[in-house]
N, C-alpha and C positions, 0 to 999 in steps of 0.2 A: 779608367773609363768613368765618365760623368753620367749619373742617372738623374732624371728629372721626374719628380713626383709632385702631386698636389698636396697641399697641407691638409692635415687630418680633418679640420673642420669643414673644408671645402668639399671633401668627398662625401660628407654626410648630408649636406643640403645646399641648395642654391644660395650663394651669399647675398643675393640681391632681393630675396623674397623671404618674408617671415612665414613660418609654417602656420597652417590654419589653427593649430592648438595654442598658439601664442597670441597674446593681446598686442595689437599694433600701437606702439606709443605715439607714432606720428598722427594717427587718427584721433588719439586722445588729445594731443596738443591742438589739433584743428578744432575739435569739439569745444575745448576750453576757450579758444579764441572766438568761436561762433557765439557762445553764450555771452561773452563780454561785448562783442560787436552789437548784438541785439539790444542790450541794455543801453549802450552808448549811442545807438542809432548811427553807427559808423558808416561813412560813405562806402557804397558797394564796391567801387573800384579799389579803394584802399583795403577793404576787407579781403577781397579776392587776392590782391597782391601779397598781403601778409599771410595768407594761408599756405604759401609755397616759398621755398628757398629761391633766392635770386639766381644762384648758380651752385653746381656741385660737380666734383671731379671724382671719377672712379679710376682706380689704378690697379695694375697687376704687377706683383713684385716677385722676381726670381731671387731666391736667397740661397747661397751656398751654406750647407749644414756642416757640422763638425765631422761627419762621417764621409764627406766628399760628395754627397748627393746634393741636388738642387731641388728645393721645394718652392712651389708657387703659392703665394699669398695674395689675398684681395684686400684692398683698402679703399678708404673714402675720405674726402674733405668736403664739407658742406658749408656754404656761406649763405645764411638766411636773409639778413638785411643789414646793410651798412649805411643807412641814411643818416645815422647819428655819429658815425665814426668808423674806424677800421673794425673788421670782424675780430672776435676774441672767443676762444673756446678750447677745451682740452682735446687730447688724443687718447683714445682708449685702445688697449690691447686685450681682446676678449674672444674666447672661442665661439660665442653666440652673437657676435656683433652683426648687425644688419644695417642696410642703408636707411631703413625707416627709423631705427633707433637713433642713428646719427642725425637724420633730419629733425626728429623731435628734439633732440638735445640742442641742436643749433637754434631751433625756434625758441626754446625756453631760455637760451642764453641771450637772445635779443631782448626778451621781456625782463630778464634779470638785470642786465646792464641799464636798461631804461628805468626800471623801478628804483635802482640805486642812484640814478641820475649820473651815470658814468658815460663819457662820450665815446662809446664803443657800440658795435653791433654784435650779432650772434653768429658764431661759427662752431664747428665741431669736426673731429676726425676720428677715424677708427681703423683698425686692422684686425681681420679675423685670424686669430692665432691663440695658442694656449701658452702664455709665457712661463707657466709653472713647469712646463716640460722642455724648456729651451735653456741652453747654456748662456752665460753672459756674452760670449763671443757671437752666438747666433742672434741674440737680441740686439747687439750692436749693429750687426750687418743688416738686420731687418729695419732698425731705426733709420740707418743711413739710406737704405733703399727707398724707404717711404719719403724721406725729405727730398731725395733726388727727383722723385716723381711729382710731389705736390709743391715743391719749392717755388715753382713758377707762379703760383697764386698766393704765396706768402710774402711777408715783409712788414717792417714796423709801421708802415702806413697803409697796409693792405689787410693782413690777417696774422694774428699773433697766437700761436698755439700755447698749450700749457699741459701739465700732467693731468691724468684722469685715472680711470680704473686700470690697475696693473701697469701704469707707467710711473716713473720716478724722476727725481732730480737728475740722477745719473743718465737716464735715457734722454732727458731734455738737454743735457750737456752734449751728448753725442749728436743730437739733432741740430743744436746751435752750431756746433763745430762743422758739420757737413754743409749747412747753409752758408756759413762764413767762407768755407773753401770754394763753394760754387760762385760766391760773389767776388772773391779775390781780396776780401778784407773782413775784419771782425765785424759781425752783425749780431752781437749777443742780444740786442733788443728785440729780435724776431721771435724769441721764445721766453716765456716766463716760467716760474717754478724751478729756476736753475739753482745749482749750488751757489753759496755765497761768494766763493772765489771767482765765479764767472758772472758776477753781476746780479745774483739773486737778492731778494729782499729779506731782511730780518723779519720774523713773524709770519712768513709764508707757510711754514710747515703745519701749523695748527689753525690757520686762518679760517678754513671752512667751519670747523667745529666752534671756534671762538665766536665767530659771527652768529652762529646758531644759539650759543649760550647767552649772548647779549639779548637776542630776541626772546628767549625763554624768560629771562628776567623781566623784560618789558611786558610780556603777555601775562605773567604771574601778577605783576602789579595791577594790571587792568582788571583781572578777575578776582583780586583779593586773595591770592594763594601765597601761603608762607612756604618757601622752598627749603628752608633749613630742615634737614632731616627727612624731607620728602623722598619717596622712592621713585626710581626711574629704571627703565629697561632700554637696551640699545641693540637693535637688530643690524648686524653688520659691524665687523671689527677691523676694518681697514684703517687708513689714515684718519678719516673723519670720525668713525665710530670710536676708535681707541682714544683719540684726542678728546672726544666728548666725555668719555669716562673720566679722564684725568681732570678736565676743566669743570665738569659738573660738581665734582667733589671740592676742588680748590676754590672755585669762584662762587658757587651757589650753595655749598655745604650740603649737597644732596647725597643720598645713599643709592648706589647703583646695585640692584639686586639680581640683574640678569643681563647677559650679553651673548651674542651668537656670531657665527660666521657661516660660510657656505657648507661646512661639515656638521653643524649642529650648534646647540647652545648650552649654557651653564646657568644655574640658578642657586642663589643663597639668600634667604630672607634677611640674614644678618648683614648683608653687604659683601661686595667683592672688592678686594684690594687691587688697585690699578697696577702697582708695580709687580705684584705676584702674577696677575693674569697676563700682563704684557710679557713678562719673562717666560711664562709657560708657552705662550704663543710663539715667541721668538725661538724657543727651543724645539717645539714639536710641530709648528706650522698651523696650529689650530687652538682655539680656546677649549675644545672638547677634551675631556679627560682630566680637567683641572681637579686636583684632589680635594679642594676645600669647597666643592659645590656639587650639586646633583645635575643630571642631564635634563635638558628641556629642548623641545623642538622649536624651530623658527616660528612655526605657526602658533605654538603655545605661548611663546614669548610675547607675540603681538597682542595677545588677549589677557595679559596679566593686569591686575588691578593696581595701576601705578599712577602717580601724579603726572609724570611726563614720559612719553614714549618717543624714542628717537629711531625712526626708520632710516638706516644709514647704509643700505645695501643697494639693490637694483630697483627697477621700475615695477609698478603694478603688484605690490604685495598686499595692499589693503584695497579690497574690491567689495562689490555688492554682496558677495558670499560670506565675508567675515566682518564687515563693518559693524553690524549690529552687536557683535561680540566684543568689540574694542571697548575697554573700560578706562583707558587713560583720559585724564582731564585735558591735557595738552598733548598734541602731536606735533613734534618739531621735525620737519622733513629735511634731514641732512642728505638724503638720496635725491636723485632727480626722478620725478614722476612716480613716487611710491603709492600714491592714492589715485584711484580712478574717479572720473566725474560722477559715476553712480554712487560710489562710496562717499564722496564729498557731501552729497545731498543727505544721505542717511546720517552721517556724523554731525552735520550742521543742525539737523532737526532734533538730534538728541543732546545738543548743547556742548559737543566737543569743540575745543578751541584749537583749530589747526593753524600752525605757522607754515605757510606754503613754501615749497622748495624755491620758488622765485626769489623769496626773501631769505629764508632760513639758511640756505647753503651758499648765499651770495658773498660770504666773507672771502672765499677763495678768489673769485674774480676781482673783488675789490682790492685785495692786496696784490694781485697780479697787475692790476692797473697802477697801483703804487710802484710796483717794480718797473713798469714801463716808464713812468715819470722819472724815477731815479736813474734808470739807464739813459734817458734822454739828456739829462744835464749832469750826469757823472758825479752826483753827490748822494750819499746814502744815509738814511735815517736810522736812529737807534730804535731798538725793538719797542721801547716804551712809547715812542712817537707813533710808530706804526699801529700799536694797539689803541692809542687814543684816537687817531684818525679813523680807524676801523669802527670803533664804538660809536663815534659821532655819525658816521655814514649809516650804520645799521639802525640806530635809534631814529634818525630822520626818516628813513625809508619805512620803518615800522609805523611811525606816526602817520605818514601819508596813506599807507594801506588801511590802518585802523579807522581813520577819519572818513575815508572813502567808503568803507564797509558800512559805517553808520549812515552816511548820506544816502546811499542807494539801498540800504537794508538787504545786503547780500553777504555771503560768507567771505572769509578773508582771501581765498584764492581768486574769486571773481573781482574783488576789490583791487588786488595786486595787478590783475590783468588790466583793469580799467585804467589805473594809473600808468602802467607801462605802455599799453597800446595807444593811449592818447598822446603820449610823448613821441612815440615813433611816427604816428600818423601826422602829427604836427610837423615833424622834420621832413617827411616825404612831401607834404603839401607845400611847404616853403621852398622846397627844391624843385617843385613843378612836376612831380612824378604822377600826380593825379589831379 
């Protein structure tokens, strides 16, 4: 006998509405756009058009579980703006996913690709689930069910997903296979972040962190900071955060004194060895309990007196309530939306140099674009070439943002928005959208 149940996250809250206690990231994204539009004197029609996604798809997914029951999951795919090219953006599996989070992330992806001058638009997807409680077989069935529903609006010339929070190259492989089966032929170019054997790109694994590291190096040069031996802390120890730990030491000769994940953090003023911490997390599932460090909270980590702080977890962790306590000289946003607009103002006024998420974590989508290019003509670059091309893109985008900040006398996030929004607005105007 088959039993049908709702997935656990769905039974706790309406999947389409954020609870009153949670900050709405989409309203944050709209507010950031509004501030840039006012400075730019953006055409009112263009402004209103850019405040909303062009289209979004809500899906309901029945998935057979290992115990024979069927659970119902809810998912989304949002396409914010494709005036400059096909939509691009990750797929997240998270128990607290909401449509407003996905809308915000799709919007930020539009600005990210425009800032990097990549011919793509912004998309994002998500499924409300807790992958940590699911078997590989259940995750595969969920991944394929999601693609069966959203595949109708995907395609190499329409919308190209990628990995994001709690999704992996293996999950991307399942999704690419399901889409290819639906089309009747191989369409590996519909997904990026795939394993190398299925058309993935060399250098994609650490691309988000590597792009951020390149930006930190540029920012330090601008403010006259010597990074060798300088201390850094990393909130969030997933792919981006753990890669940042490794690369901050290898490329910048920095000392990582604190890292954290969703269960808590660890601190050692003498520095944390990447290989040891990584091995501990692989074995235990968390950085907590690492024998060569003391415990620290996520909140305490954010307020450490360090040269560089990497927020690499989720949205809205730096707000008006703790911004005054942030002592880092540079904040390098590897997460999407970690700093609220109110906190931006506080930090700017106290002289903190923020490398905004639109730029700092754009290495991932940049190398995903490289993957699309390589898929399209069936020739694949060596890792060194990927790194060189990524570095050039990141440095050029940093320079555009930095010069715009000086021209308008605004903080870096507003400058990044001005560069990105102007490029998208120009494309929409040339196409006759307003």
